[in-house]
C-alpha positions in Angstrom: -115.6 -100.3 -81.3 -115.4 -103.6 -82.7 -117.9 -106.5 -81.6 -116.7 -109.8 -80.6 -117.5 -111.7 -84.2 -115.4 -109.1 -85.3 -112.4 -109.8 -83.1 -113.3 -113.5 -83.6 -112.8 -113.1 -87.4 -109.3 -111.0 -87.1 -108.4 -113.7 -84.8 -108.6 -116.6 -87.1 -107.3 -114.7 -90.1 -103.9 -114.0 -88.1 -103.9 -118.1 -87.0 -104.8 -118.5 -90.8 -101.7 -115.9 -92.0 -99.4 -117.7 -89.3 -100.4 -121.4 -90.5 -99.7 -120.5 -94.0 -96.2 -118.9 -93.2 -94.9 -121.5 -91.0 -95.6 -123.9 -93.9 -94.1 -122.2 -96.4 -91.0 -121.7 -94.2 -91.1 -125.5 -93.0 -91.1 -126.7 -96.6 -88.5 -125.1 -97.7 -86.3 -126.6 -94.8 -87.6 -129.9 -94.9 -86.6 -130.3 -98.6 -83.8 -129.1 -98.2 -82.7 -131.9 -95.1 -84.4 -134.4 -97.4 -81.8 -133.5 -100.7 -78.9 -133.2 -98.3 -79.5 -135.9 -95.5 -82.2 -138.3 -97.0 -83.7 -137.5 -93.9 -87.6 -137.3 -93.9 -89.1 -134.5 -91.3 -92.9 -132.7 -91.0 -94.5 -130.3 -88.9 -97.9 -131.7 -86.9 -99.9 -129.4 -84.5 -100.7 -131.2 -81.5 -104.8 -131.4 -81.0 -104.9 -133.2 -77.5 -103.9 -136.6 -78.5 -104.6 -136.0 -81.8 -101.6 -134.5 -84.3 -102.8 -132.8 -87.7 -100.0 -132.7 -90.7 -98.9 -129.0 -91.7 -96.2 -129.4 -93.9 -93.1 -131.3 -94.5 -91.8 -134.5 -96.1 -93.7 -137.3 -94.4 -92.3 -140.8 -94.4 -94.0 -143.8 -95.2 -91.4 -145.6 -92.8 -92.1 -148.9 -90.5 -90.6 -147.7 -87.8 -93.1 -145.5 -85.7 -92.0 -141.2 -86.0 -90.0 -139.7 -83.0 -91.9 -136.5 -82.0 -90.0 -133.5 -80.7 -92.2 -130.7 -79.4 -91.4 -127.2 -79.8 -94.8 -126.0 -78.0 -97.9 -126.9 -76.7 -99.4 -126.6 -80.3 -97.0 -127.9 -82.5 -94.2 -130.5 -82.6 -91.7 -131.9 -85.5 -91.9 -135.8 -86.2 -89.1 -138.2 -88.4 -88.2 -141.6 -88.2 -84.5 -140.0 -89.3 -83.2 -138.2 -86.5 -80.0 -139.8 -86.5 -79.3 -139.1 -89.9 -78.9 -135.1 -89.1 -76.2 -133.8 -87.4 -76.8 -132.2 -84.3 -75.7 -128.8 -85.9 -78.4 -129.3 -88.3 -81.0 -130.3 -85.6 -80.1 -127.3 -83.2 -80.4 -124.6 -86.3 -84.0 -125.9 -87.5 -85.3 -125.9 -83.8 -83.8 -122.7 -83.0 -85.6 -121.5 -86.1 -89.0 -123.2 -85.6 -88.9 -122.0 -81.0 -88.5 -118.2 -82.7 -90.8 -118.5 -85.5 -93.4 -120.0 -83.2 -92.8 -117.9 -80.2 -93.1 -114.7 -82.2 -96.8 -114.7 -82.1 
């Protein structure tokens, strides 16, 4: 029988593995979008009223970023949404929804 300490450790390791895989995948997508459309997007973890950067290409724009929520815990931010074709946005969010909701 597993102790609650072991279950907690396993849960923490699973979350860290998930975040690592999500970062890797998102960085590839963000680099592609930056190269093709000169648009910056970044993935954030929502921590109550605070946001924590996870991955992507942050922008040092004077414009505030617009946040699009994927789930209660994750969102994508950008000041450049207008540069992306609708099809690319749909592809991005379809992938992220599948990825985030598989856990």
